[in-house]
PDB file of the backbone (N, CA, C, O) and the ligand in Angstrom, with CONECT records:
HET     CU  A 101       1
ATOM      1  N   MET A   1      90.922  70.742  75.858  1.00  0.00           N
ATOM      2  CA  MET A   1      90.566  70.533  77.263  1.00  0.00           C
ATOM      3  C   MET A   1      90.287  71.895  77.902  1.00  0.00           C
ATOM      4  O   MET A   1      90.995  72.871  77.655  1.00  0.00           O
ATOM      5  N   LEU A   2      89.252  71.936  78.716  1.00  0.00           N
ATOM      6  CA  LEU A   2      88.801  73.222  79.242  1.00  0.00           C
ATOM      7  C   LEU A   2      88.681  73.178  80.765  1.00  0.00           C
ATOM      8  O   LEU A   2      88.131  72.239  81.340  1.00  0.00           O
ATOM      9  N   VAL A   3      89.207  74.210  81.390  1.00  0.00           N
ATOM     10  CA  VAL A   3      89.045  74.397  82.833  1.00  0.00           C
ATOM     11  C   VAL A   3      88.370  75.754  83.045  1.00  0.00           C
ATOM     12  O   VAL A   3      88.819  76.776  82.525  1.00  0.00           O
ATOM     13  N   ILE A   4      87.284  75.739  83.820  1.00  0.00           N
ATOM     14  CA  ILE A   4      86.589  76.977  84.136  1.00  0.00           C
ATOM     15  C   ILE A   4      87.038  77.432  85.523  1.00  0.00           C
ATOM     16  O   ILE A   4      87.059  76.656  86.478  1.00  0.00           O
ATOM     17  N   MET A   5      87.393  78.704  85.602  1.00  0.00           N
ATOM     18  CA  MET A   5      87.704  79.294  86.909  1.00  0.00           C
ATOM     19  C   MET A   5      86.438  80.004  87.354  1.00  0.00           C
ATOM     20  O   MET A   5      86.077  81.061  86.836  1.00  0.00           O
ATOM     21  N   LYS A   6      85.770  79.395  88.333  1.00  0.00           N
ATOM     22  CA  LYS A   6      84.452  79.878  88.720  1.00  0.00           C
ATOM     23  C   LYS A   6      84.266  79.737  90.225  1.00  0.00           C
ATOM     24  O   LYS A   6      84.660  78.731  90.816  1.00  0.00           O
ATOM     25  N   ASN A   7      83.663  80.751  90.838  1.00  0.00           N
ATOM     26  CA  ASN A   7      83.454  80.743  92.292  1.00  0.00           C
ATOM     27  C   ASN A   7      84.750  80.459  93.048  1.00  0.00           C
ATOM     28  O   ASN A   7      84.755  79.760  94.061  1.00  0.00           O
ATOM     29  N   HIS A   8      85.846  81.015  92.537  1.00  0.00           N
ATOM     30  CA  HIS A   8      87.174  80.867  93.147  1.00  0.00           C
ATOM     31  C   HIS A   8      87.604  79.412  93.227  1.00  0.00           C
ATOM     32  O   HIS A   8      88.257  78.998  94.185  1.00  0.00           O
ATOM     33  N   GLN A   9      87.228  78.635  92.205  1.00  0.00           N
ATOM     34  CA  GLN A   9      87.671  77.247  92.132  1.00  0.00           C
ATOM     35  C   GLN A   9      88.008  76.899  90.691  1.00  0.00           C
ATOM     36  O   GLN A   9      87.538  77.537  89.748  1.00  0.00           O
ATOM     37  N   PHE A  10      88.838  75.865  90.545  1.00  0.00           N
ATOM     38  CA  PHE A  10      89.082  75.305  89.222  1.00  0.00           C
ATOM     39  C   PHE A  10      88.074  74.193  88.991  1.00  0.00           C
ATOM     40  O   PHE A  10      87.924  73.299  89.824  1.00  0.00           O
ATOM     41  N   GLU A  11      87.381  74.250  87.856  1.00  0.00           N
ATOM     42  CA  GLU A  11      86.424  73.204  87.497  1.00  0.00           C
ATOM     43  C   GLU A  11      86.799  72.612  86.143  1.00  0.00           C
ATOM     44  O   GLU A  11      86.723  73.334  85.149  1.00  0.00           O
ATOM     45  N   PRO A  12      87.200  71.338  86.039  1.00  0.00           N
ATOM     46  CA  PRO A  12      87.340  70.434  87.174  1.00  0.00           C
ATOM     47  C   PRO A  12      88.596  70.762  87.994  1.00  0.00           C
ATOM     48  O   PRO A  12      89.501  71.461  87.539  1.00  0.00           O
ATOM     49  N   ARG A  13      88.608  70.242  89.187  1.00  0.00           N
ATOM     50  CA  ARG A  13      89.736  70.515  90.070  1.00  0.00           C
ATOM     51  C   ARG A  13      90.901  69.561  89.778  1.00  0.00           C
ATOM     52  O   ARG A  13      92.063  69.866  90.045  1.00  0.00           O
ATOM     53  N   LEU A  14      90.548  68.399  89.223  1.00  0.00           N
ATOM     54  CA  LEU A  14      91.559  67.397  88.862  1.00  0.00           C
ATOM     55  C   LEU A  14      91.475  67.135  87.374  1.00  0.00           C
ATOM     56  O   LEU A  14      90.408  66.824  86.843  1.00  0.00           O
ATOM     57  N   LEU A  15      92.609  67.262  86.708  1.00  0.00           N
ATOM     58  CA  LEU A  15      92.623  67.191  85.250  1.00  0.00           C
ATOM     59  C   LEU A  15      93.674  66.172  84.806  1.00  0.00           C
ATOM     60  O   LEU A  15      94.822  66.221  85.247  1.00  0.00           O
ATOM     61  N   HIS A  16      93.272  65.252  83.932  1.00  0.00           N
ATOM     62  CA  HIS A  16      94.217  64.287  83.373  1.00  0.00           C
ATOM     63  C   HIS A  16      94.587  64.724  81.955  1.00  0.00           C
ATOM     64  O   HIS A  16      93.714  64.909  81.106  1.00  0.00           O
ATOM     65  N   VAL A  17      95.864  64.883  81.713  1.00  0.00           N
ATOM     66  CA  VAL A  17      96.316  65.325  80.390  1.00  0.00           C
ATOM     67  C   VAL A  17      97.478  64.463  79.904  1.00  0.00           C
ATOM     68  O   VAL A  17      98.128  63.754  80.673  1.00  0.00           O
ATOM     69  N   ARG A  18      97.711  64.553  78.596  1.00  0.00           N
ATOM     70  CA  ARG A  18      98.874  63.914  77.991  1.00  0.00           C
ATOM     71  C   ARG A  18      99.847  65.003  77.557  1.00  0.00           C
ATOM     72  O   ARG A  18      99.441  66.136  77.298  1.00  0.00           O
ATOM     73  N   PRO A  19     101.135  64.659  77.478  1.00  0.00           N
ATOM     74  CA  PRO A  19     102.091  65.631  76.948  1.00  0.00           C
ATOM     75  C   PRO A  19     101.648  66.108  75.570  1.00  0.00           C
ATOM     76  O   PRO A  19     101.160  65.319  74.761  1.00  0.00           O
ATOM     77  N   GLY A  20     101.817  67.379  75.310  1.00  0.00           N
ATOM     78  CA  GLY A  20     101.438  67.948  74.029  1.00  0.00           C
ATOM     79  C   GLY A  20     100.013  68.466  73.985  1.00  0.00           C
ATOM     80  O   GLY A  20      99.634  69.173  73.052  1.00  0.00           O
ATOM     81  N   GLN A  21      99.227  68.118  74.986  1.00  0.00           N
ATOM     82  CA  GLN A  21      97.820  68.531  75.003  1.00  0.00           C
ATOM     83  C   GLN A  21      97.688  69.993  75.438  1.00  0.00           C
ATOM     84  O   GLN A  21      98.464  70.489  76.255  1.00  0.00           O
ATOM     85  N   ALA A  22      96.699  70.656  74.878  1.00  0.00           N
ATOM     86  CA  ALA A  22      96.436  72.048  75.230  1.00  0.00           C
ATOM     87  C   ALA A  22      95.312  72.124  76.258  1.00  0.00           C
ATOM     88  O   ALA A  22      94.350  71.357  76.207  1.00  0.00           O
ATOM     89  N   ILE A  23      95.451  73.051  77.179  1.00  0.00           N
ATOM     90  CA  ILE A  23      94.418  73.296  78.192  1.00  0.00           C
ATOM     91  C   ILE A  23      94.049  74.769  78.125  1.00  0.00           C
ATOM     92  O   ILE A  23      94.915  75.643  78.156  1.00  0.00           O
ATOM     93  N   ARG A  24      92.753  75.031  78.032  1.00  0.00           N
ATOM     94  CA  ARG A  24      92.297  76.409  78.062  1.00  0.00           C
ATOM     95  C   ARG A  24      91.671  76.705  79.421  1.00  0.00           C
ATOM     96  O   ARG A  24      90.847  75.940  79.922  1.00  0.00           O
ATOM     97  N   PHE A  25      92.072  77.816  80.001  1.00  0.00           N
ATOM     98  CA  PHE A  25      91.513  78.259  81.278  1.00  0.00           C
ATOM     99  C   PHE A  25      90.630  79.479  81.022  1.00  0.00           C
ATOM    100  O   PHE A  25      91.093  80.492  80.498  1.00  0.00           O
ATOM    101  N   ASP A  26      89.378  79.373  81.391  1.00  0.00           N
ATOM    102  CA  ASP A  26      88.429  80.482  81.245  1.00  0.00           C
ATOM    103  C   ASP A  26      88.120  81.077  82.613  1.00  0.00           C
ATOM    104  O   ASP A  26      87.693  80.366  83.522  1.00  0.00           O
ATOM    105  N   ASN A  27      88.334  82.359  82.754  1.00  0.00           N
ATOM    106  CA  ASN A  27      87.967  83.022  84.004  1.00  0.00           C
ATOM    107  C   ASN A  27      86.504  83.487  83.911  1.00  0.00           C
ATOM    108  O   ASN A  27      86.195  84.482  83.256  1.00  0.00           O
ATOM    109  N   SER A  28      85.619  82.746  84.579  1.00  0.00           N
ATOM    110  CA  SER A  28      84.190  83.076  84.551  1.00  0.00           C
ATOM    111  C   SER A  28      83.771  83.941  85.725  1.00  0.00           C
ATOM    112  O   SER A  28      82.603  84.314  85.843  1.00  0.00           O
ATOM    113  N   ASP A  29      84.722  84.261  86.594  1.00  0.00           N
ATOM    114  CA  ASP A  29      84.404  85.109  87.743  1.00  0.00           C
ATOM    115  C   ASP A  29      84.542  86.584  87.355  1.00  0.00           C
ATOM    116  O   ASP A  29      85.013  86.923  86.269  1.00  0.00           O
ATOM    117  N   ASP A  30      84.113  87.451  88.284  1.00  0.00           N
ATOM    118  CA  ASP A  30      84.251  88.881  88.023  1.00  0.00           C
ATOM    119  C   ASP A  30      85.447  89.461  88.772  1.00  0.00           C
ATOM    120  O   ASP A  30      85.527  90.664  89.021  1.00  0.00           O
ATOM    121  N   VAL A  31      86.381  88.562  89.126  1.00  0.00           N
ATOM    122  CA  VAL A  31      87.617  89.009  89.771  1.00  0.00           C
ATOM    123  C   VAL A  31      88.817  88.429  89.024  1.00  0.00           C
ATOM    124  O   VAL A  31      88.695  87.470  88.262  1.00  0.00           O
ATOM    125  N   LEU A  32      89.961  89.029  89.260  1.00  0.00           N
ATOM    126  CA  LEU A  32      91.202  88.565  88.661  1.00  0.00           C
ATOM    127  C   LEU A  32      91.636  87.233  89.279  1.00  0.00           C
ATOM    128  O   LEU A  32      91.593  87.063  90.497  1.00  0.00           O
ATOM    129  N   HIS A  33      92.053  86.295  88.429  1.00  0.00           N
ATOM    130  CA  HIS A  33      92.675  85.062  88.915  1.00  0.00           C
ATOM    131  C   HIS A  33      94.060  84.956  88.282  1.00  0.00           C
ATOM    132  O   HIS A  33      94.367  85.633  87.301  1.00  0.00           O
ATOM    133  N   SER A  34      94.882  84.094  88.864  1.00  0.00           N
ATOM    134  CA  SER A  34      96.162  83.822  88.232  1.00  0.00           C
ATOM    135  C   SER A  34      96.385  82.319  88.196  1.00  0.00           C
ATOM    136  O   SER A  34      95.673  81.546  88.836  1.00  0.00           O
ATOM    137  N   LEU A  35      97.384  81.935  87.435  1.00  0.00           N
ATOM    138  CA  LEU A  35      97.705  80.527  87.247  1.00  0.00           C
ATOM    139  C   LEU A  35      99.175  80.319  87.512  1.00  0.00           C
ATOM    140  O   LEU A  35     100.020  81.096  87.068  1.00  0.00           O
ATOM    141  N   LEU A  36      99.470  79.261  88.242  1.00  0.00           N
ATOM    142  CA  LEU A  36     100.857  78.889  88.493  1.00  0.00           C
ATOM    143  C   LEU A  36     100.898  77.377  88.590  1.00  0.00           C
ATOM    144  O   LEU A  36     100.084  76.773  89.288  1.00  0.00           O
ATOM    145  N   LEU A  37     101.850  76.760  87.889  1.00  0.00           N
ATOM    146  CA  LEU A  37     102.049  75.327  88.025  1.00  0.00           C
ATOM    147  C   LEU A  37     103.247  75.150  88.948  1.00  0.00           C
ATOM    148  O   LEU A  37     104.392  75.365  88.550  1.00  0.00           O
ATOM    149  N   VAL A  38     102.965  74.753  90.189  1.00  0.00           N
ATOM    150  CA  VAL A  38     103.982  74.741  91.240  1.00  0.00           C
ATOM    151  C   VAL A  38     105.146  73.817  90.852  1.00  0.00           C
ATOM    152  O   VAL A  38     104.944  72.640  90.550  1.00  0.00           O
ATOM    153  N   GLY A  39     106.335  74.359  90.866  1.00  0.00           N
ATOM    154  CA  GLY A  39     107.533  73.605  90.508  1.00  0.00           C
ATOM    155  C   GLY A  39     107.789  73.538  89.016  1.00  0.00           C
ATOM    156  O   GLY A  39     108.838  73.065  88.578  1.00  0.00           O
ATOM    157  N   ARG A  40     106.830  74.013  88.237  1.00  0.00           N
ATOM    158  CA  ARG A  40     106.961  74.020  86.769  1.00  0.00           C
ATOM    159  C   ARG A  40     106.581  75.400  86.243  1.00  0.00           C
ATOM    160  O   ARG A  40     105.760  75.536  85.335  1.00  0.00           O
ATOM    161  N   GLU A  41     107.195  76.411  86.834  1.00  0.00           N
ATOM    162  CA  GLU A  41     106.847  77.785  86.473  1.00  0.00           C
ATOM    163  C   GLU A  41     107.224  78.116  85.025  1.00  0.00           C
ATOM    164  O   GLU A  41     106.737  79.096  84.461  1.00  0.00           O
ATOM    165  N   SER A  42     108.097  77.291  84.427  1.00  0.00           N
ATOM    166  CA  SER A  42     108.429  77.530  83.017  1.00  0.00           C
ATOM    167  C   SER A  42     107.272  77.138  82.109  1.00  0.00           C
ATOM    168  O   SER A  42     107.188  77.599  80.971  1.00  0.00           O
ATOM    169  N   VAL A  43     106.376  76.285  82.614  1.00  0.00           N
ATOM    170  CA  VAL A  43     105.201  75.867  81.840  1.00  0.00           C
ATOM    171  C   VAL A  43     104.062  76.866  82.062  1.00  0.00           C
ATOM    172  O   VAL A  43     103.510  77.408  81.105  1.00  0.00           O
ATOM    173  N   ILE A  44     103.716  77.104  83.331  1.00  0.00           N
ATOM    174  CA  ILE A  44     102.751  78.150  83.678  1.00  0.00           C
ATOM    175  C   ILE A  44     103.311  78.894  84.882  1.00  0.00           C
ATOM    176  O   ILE A  44     103.396  78.337  85.977  1.00  0.00           O
ATOM    177  N   GLY A  45     103.688  80.135  84.685  1.00  0.00           N
ATOM    178  CA  GLY A  45     104.259  80.910  85.771  1.00  0.00           C
ATOM    179  C   GLY A  45     103.508  82.196  86.024  1.00  0.00           C
ATOM    180  O   GLY A  45     103.685  83.178  85.304  1.00  0.00           O
ATOM    181  N   GLU A  46     102.679  82.195  87.032  1.00  0.00           N
ATOM    182  CA  GLU A  46     101.909  83.362  87.455  1.00  0.00           C
ATOM    183  C   GLU A  46     101.351  84.131  86.259  1.00  0.00           C
ATOM    184  O   GLU A  46     101.717  85.274  85.987  1.00  0.00           O
ATOM    185  N   GLU A  47     100.469  83.461  85.578  1.00  0.00           N
ATOM    186  CA  GLU A  47      99.793  84.050  84.418  1.00  0.00           C
ATOM    187  C   GLU A  47      98.483  84.654  84.892  1.00  0.00           C
ATOM    188  O   GLU A  47      97.594  83.928  85.336  1.00  0.00           O
ATOM    189  N   PHE A  48      98.347  85.983  84.804  1.00  0.00           N
ATOM    190  CA  PHE A  48      97.126  86.634  85.290  1.00  0.00           C
ATOM    191  C   PHE A  48      96.048  86.619  84.212  1.00  0.00           C
ATOM    192  O   PHE A  48      96.308  86.916  83.046  1.00  0.00           O
ATOM    193  N   ILE A  49      94.843  86.268  84.625  1.00  0.00           N
ATOM    194  CA  ILE A  49      93.720  86.187  83.696  1.00  0.00           C
ATOM    195  C   ILE A  49      92.607  87.105  84.192  1.00  0.00           C
ATOM    196  O   ILE A  49      92.039  86.891  85.263  1.00  0.00           O
ATOM    197  N   ASP A  50      92.308  88.123  83.402  1.00  0.00           N
ATOM    198  CA  ASP A  50      91.261  89.077  83.767  1.00  0.00           C
ATOM    199  C   ASP A  50      89.890  88.422  83.681  1.00  0.00           C
ATOM    200  O   ASP A  50      89.712  87.413  82.998  1.00  0.00           O
ATOM    201  N   PRO A  51      88.923  89.008  84.383  1.00  0.00           N
ATOM    202  CA  PRO A  51      87.541  88.489  84.306  1.00  0.00           C
ATOM    203  C   PRO A  51      87.081  88.404  82.851  1.00  0.00           C
ATOM    204  O   PRO A  51      87.254  89.340  82.071  1.00  0.00           O
ATOM    205  N   GLY A  52      86.495  87.264  82.511  1.00  0.00           N
ATOM    206  CA  GLY A  52      85.968  87.068  81.165  1.00  0.00           C
ATOM    207  C   GLY A  52      87.007  86.697  80.126  1.00  0.00           C
ATOM    208  O   GLY A  52      86.673  86.469  78.963  1.00  0.00           O
ATOM    209  N   GLN A  53      88.274  86.635  80.539  1.00  0.00           N
ATOM    210  CA  GLN A  53      89.347  86.309  79.598  1.00  0.00           C
ATOM    211  C   GLN A  53      89.767  84.845  79.745  1.00  0.00           C
ATOM    212  O   GLN A  53      89.382  84.168  80.698  1.00  0.00           O
ATOM    213  N   SER A  54      90.551  84.379  78.798  1.00  0.00           N
ATOM    214  CA  SER A  54      91.030  82.996  78.867  1.00  0.00           C
ATOM    215  C   SER A  54      92.513  82.945  78.536  1.00  0.00           C
ATOM    216  O   SER A  54      93.085  83.878  77.973  1.00  0.00           O
ATOM    217  N   TYR A  55      93.105  81.830  78.904  1.00  0.00           N
ATOM    218  CA  TYR A  55      94.528  81.608  78.656  1.00  0.00           C
ATOM    219  C   TYR A  55      94.700  80.140  78.292  1.00  0.00           C
ATOM    220  O   TYR A  55      94.177  79.251  78.964  1.00  0.00           O
ATOM    221  N   THR A  56      95.439  79.905  77.220  1.00  0.00           N
ATOM    222  CA  THR A  56      95.655  78.520  76.785  1.00  0.00           C
ATOM    223  C   THR A  56      97.126  78.163  76.938  1.00  0.00           C
ATOM    224  O   THR A  56      98.012  78.925  76.551  1.00  0.00           O
ATOM    225  N   VAL A  57      97.365  76.992  77.509  1.00  0.00           N
ATOM    226  CA  VAL A  57      98.728  76.515  77.695  1.00  0.00           C
ATOM    227  C   VAL A  57      98.832  75.124  77.085  1.00  0.00           C
ATOM    228  O   VAL A  57      97.892  74.332  77.154  1.00  0.00           O
ATOM    229  N   ARG A  58      99.990  74.833  76.485  1.00  0.00           N
ATOM    230  CA  ARG A  58     100.217  73.497  75.961  1.00  0.00           C
ATOM    231  C   ARG A  58     101.225  72.775  76.860  1.00  0.00           C
ATOM    232  O   ARG A  58     102.306  73.290  77.146  1.00  0.00           O
ATOM    233  N   ILE A  59     100.850  71.590  77.291  1.00  0.00           N
ATOM    234  CA  ILE A  59     101.756  70.794  78.120  1.00  0.00           C
ATOM    235  C   ILE A  59     102.919  70.321  77.244  1.00  0.00           C
ATOM    236  O   ILE A  59     102.696  69.700  76.204  1.00  0.00           O
ATOM    237  N   PRO A  60     104.161  70.610  77.657  1.00  0.00           N
ATOM    238  CA  PRO A  60     105.309  70.249  76.816  1.00  0.00           C
ATOM    239  C   PRO A  60     105.403  68.735  76.584  1.00  0.00           C
ATOM    240  O   PRO A  60     105.014  67.933  77.433  1.00  0.00           O
ATOM    241  N   GLN A  61     105.924  68.376  75.420  1.00  0.00           N
ATOM    242  CA  GLN A  61     106.087  66.949  75.086  1.00  0.00           C
ATOM    243  C   GLN A  61     107.023  66.250  76.068  1.00  0.00           C
ATOM    244  O   GLN A  61     106.886  65.052  76.317  1.00  0.00           O
ATOM    245  N   ASP A  62     107.976  66.999  76.625  1.00  0.00           N
ATOM    246  CA  ASP A  62     108.960  66.374  77.511  1.00  0.00           C
ATOM    247  C   ASP A  62     108.608  66.540  78.991  1.00  0.00           C
ATOM    248  O   ASP A  62     109.462  66.380  79.863  1.00  0.00           O
ATOM    249  N   MET A  63     107.354  66.859  79.261  1.00  0.00           N
ATOM    250  CA  MET A  63     106.913  67.008  80.656  1.00  0.00           C
ATOM    251  C   MET A  63     106.887  65.624  81.317  1.00  0.00           C
ATOM    252  O   MET A  63     106.194  64.725  80.841  1.00  0.00           O
ATOM    253  N   PRO A  64     107.636  65.450  82.408  1.00  0.00           N
ATOM    254  CA  PRO A  64     107.663  64.146  83.062  1.00  0.00           C
ATOM    255  C   PRO A  64     106.276  63.779  83.608  1.00  0.00           C
ATOM    256  O   PRO A  64     105.574  64.645  84.130  1.00  0.00           O
ATOM    257  N   PRO A  65     105.877  62.507  83.493  1.00  0.00           N
ATOM    258  CA  PRO A  65     104.598  62.088  84.063  1.00  0.00           C
ATOM    259  C   PRO A  65     104.572  62.371  85.563  1.00  0.00           C
ATOM    260  O   PRO A  65     105.602  62.310  86.235  1.00  0.00           O
ATOM    261  N   GLY A  66     103.398  62.678  86.072  1.00  0.00           N
ATOM    262  CA  GLY A  66     103.281  62.934  87.498  1.00  0.00           C
ATOM    263  C   GLY A  66     102.117  63.852  87.793  1.00  0.00           C
ATOM    264  O   GLY A  66     101.383  64.264  86.894  1.00  0.00           O
ATOM    265  N   THR A  67     101.959  64.167  89.073  1.00  0.00           N
ATOM    266  CA  THR A  67     100.883  65.046  89.519  1.00  0.00           C
ATOM    267  C   THR A  67     101.463  66.406  89.874  1.00  0.00           C
ATOM    268  O   THR A  67     102.411  66.512  90.652  1.00  0.00           O
ATOM    269  N   TYR A  68     100.879  67.438  89.292  1.00  0.00           N
ATOM    270  CA  TYR A  68     101.370  68.799  89.503  1.00  0.00           C
ATOM    271  C   TYR A  68     100.278  69.646  90.151  1.00  0.00           C
ATOM    272  O   TYR A  68      99.090  69.491  89.866  1.00  0.00           O
ATOM    273  N   GLU A  69     100.712  70.534  91.023  1.00  0.00           N
ATOM    274  CA  GLU A  69      99.779  71.398  91.737  1.00  0.00           C
ATOM    275  C   GLU A  69      99.562  72.696  90.970  1.00  0.00           C
ATOM    276  O   GLU A  69     100.500  73.393  90.583  1.00  0.00           O
ATOM    277  N   LEU A  70      98.283  72.982  90.770  1.00  0.00           N
ATOM    278  CA  LEU A  70      97.888  74.212  90.099  1.00  0.00           C
ATOM    279  C   LEU A  70      97.428  75.197  91.174  1.00  0.00           C
ATOM    280  O   LEU A  70      96.654  74.844  92.064  1.00  0.00           O
ATOM    281  N   ALA A  71      97.907  76.424  91.080  1.00  0.00           N
ATOM    282  CA  ALA A  71      97.571  77.401  92.117  1.00  0.00           C
ATOM    283  C   ALA A  71      97.174  78.736  91.499  1.00  0.00           C
ATOM    284  O   ALA A  71      97.667  79.133  90.443  1.00  0.00           O
ATOM    285  N   CYS A  72      96.273  79.407  92.191  1.00  0.00           N
ATOM    286  CA  CYS A  72      96.000  80.811  91.904  1.00  0.00           C
ATOM    287  C   CYS A  72      96.699  81.609  92.987  1.00  0.00           C
ATOM    288  O   CYS A  72      96.417  81.441  94.173  1.00  0.00           O
ATOM    289  N   THR A  73      97.615  82.481  92.577  1.00  0.00           N
ATOM    290  CA  THR A  73      98.397  83.211  93.575  1.00  0.00           C
ATOM    291  C   THR A  73      97.600  84.328  94.228  1.00  0.00           C
ATOM    292  O   THR A  73      98.041  84.906  95.221  1.00  0.00           O
ATOM    293  N   VAL A  74      96.422  84.638  93.676  1.00  0.00           N
ATOM    294  CA  VAL A  74      95.574  85.678  94.263  1.00  0.00           C
ATOM    295  C   VAL A  74      94.745  85.100  95.407  1.00  0.00           C
ATOM    296  O   VAL A  74      94.508  85.775  96.409  1.00  0.00           O
ATOM    297  N   HIS A  75      94.309  83.863  95.258  1.00  0.00           N
ATOM    298  CA  HIS A  75      93.438  83.216  96.248  1.00  0.00           C
ATOM    299  C   HIS A  75      94.106  81.933  96.753  1.00  0.00           C
ATOM    300  O   HIS A  75      94.237  80.958  96.013  1.00  0.00           O
ATOM    301  N   VAL A  76      94.522  81.949  98.013  1.00  0.00           N
ATOM    302  CA  VAL A  76      95.328  80.842  98.532  1.00  0.00           C
ATOM    303  C   VAL A  76      94.570  79.517  98.564  1.00  0.00           C
ATOM    304  O   VAL A  76      95.184  78.451  98.506  1.00  0.00           O
ATOM    305  N   ASP A  77      93.232  79.575  98.655  1.00  0.00           N
ATOM    306  CA  ASP A  77      92.461  78.336  98.715  1.00  0.00           C
ATOM    307  C   ASP A  77      92.085  77.804  97.332  1.00  0.00           C
ATOM    308  O   ASP A  77      91.433  76.766  97.220  1.00  0.00           O
ATOM    309  N   MET A  78      92.486  78.500  96.306  1.00  0.00           N
ATOM    310  CA  MET A  78      92.125  78.099  94.942  1.00  0.00           C
ATOM    311  C   MET A  78      93.231  77.201  94.393  1.00  0.00           C
ATOM    312  O   MET A  78      94.284  77.668  93.958  1.00  0.00           O
ATOM    313  N   ARG A  79      92.956  75.900  94.428  1.00  0.00           N
ATOM    314  CA  ARG A  79      93.974  74.920  94.063  1.00  0.00           C
ATOM    315  C   ARG A  79      93.391  73.858  93.149  1.00  0.00           C
ATOM    316  O   ARG A  79      92.202  73.546  93.200  1.00  0.00           O
ATOM    317  N   GLY A  80      94.260  73.314  92.315  1.00  0.00           N
ATOM    318  CA  GLY A  80      93.859  72.197  91.454  1.00  0.00           C
ATOM    319  C   GLY A  80      95.034  71.282  91.226  1.00  0.00           C
ATOM    320  O   GLY A  80      96.139  71.546  91.700  1.00  0.00           O
ATOM    321  N   GLN A  81      94.800  70.208  90.501  1.00  0.00           N
ATOM    322  CA  GLN A  81      95.861  69.276  90.195  1.00  0.00           C
ATOM    323  C   GLN A  81      95.795  68.881  88.725  1.00  0.00           C
ATOM    324  O   GLN A  81      94.720  68.668  88.166  1.00  0.00           O
ATOM    325  N   ILE A  82      96.962  68.791  88.124  1.00  0.00           N
ATOM    326  CA  ILE A  82      97.071  68.294  86.758  1.00  0.00           C
ATOM    327  C   ILE A  82      97.890  67.016  86.796  1.00  0.00           C
ATOM    328  O   ILE A  82      99.036  67.009  87.247  1.00  0.00           O
ATOM    329  N   VAL A  83      97.292  65.941  86.318  1.00  0.00           N
ATOM    330  CA  VAL A  83      97.995  64.663  86.259  1.00  0.00           C
ATOM    331  C   VAL A  83      98.439  64.440  84.816  1.00  0.00           C
ATOM    332  O   VAL A  83      97.614  64.309  83.912  1.00  0.00           O
ATOM    333  N   VAL A  84      99.756  64.398  84.617  1.00  0.00           N
ATOM    334  CA  VAL A  84     100.321  64.176  83.288  1.00  0.00           C
ATOM    335  C   VAL A  84     100.655  62.697  83.153  1.00  0.00           C
ATOM    336  O   VAL A  84     101.423  62.135  83.934  1.00  0.00           O
ATOM    337  N   SER A  85     100.055  62.087  82.141  1.00  0.00           N
ATOM    338  CA  SER A  85     100.301  60.657  81.929  1.00  0.00           C
ATOM    339  C   SER A  85     101.493  60.475  80.993  1.00  0.00           C
ATOM    340  O   SER A  85     101.961  61.428  80.371  1.00  0.00           O
ATOM    341  N   GLY A  86     101.974  59.238  80.905  1.00  0.00           N
ATOM    342  CA  GLY A  86     103.037  58.939  79.959  1.00  0.00           C
ATOM    343  C   GLY A  86     102.497  58.962  78.551  1.00  0.00           C
ATOM    344  O   GLY A  86     101.282  58.926  78.356  1.00  0.00           O
ATOM    345  N   GLU A  87     103.364  59.019  77.574  1.00  0.00           N
ATOM    346  CA  GLU A  87     102.894  59.119  76.187  1.00  0.00           C
ATOM    347  C   GLU A  87     102.356  57.792  75.691  1.00  0.00           C
ATOM    348  O   GLU A  87     101.919  57.693  74.544  1.00  0.00           O
TER     349      GLU A  87
HETATM  350 CU    CU A 101      91.907  83.097  91.994  1.00  0.00          CU2+
END
C-alpha cells in the first residue's frame, strides 16, 4: 500500500488497511515532512522523511480496529486518516 506525500497532503488522504499490512510513505515534495499516528505513537511516532525519501511501516497484528489520525508535525494542515479493519 502506498501513500504519496505531495503538495503538503497525503494521497490518498483516507486509507483502509488490515492488521499486518505494510504502508509505504513517499515524500514527493521538496520539503521535509513527518509522520505521526495520533494516539499510537508506538506504531508511527514523529518519523521524519526527507524530500525524495520513503518510510515503510507495518500495522501491528494486534492493532485494534478503528479510525486513526495521521499527522505531519511540520505542517498543521497536513492530515490523513487510517482505518484499520478487523482481521
Ligand atoms: Cu508535512
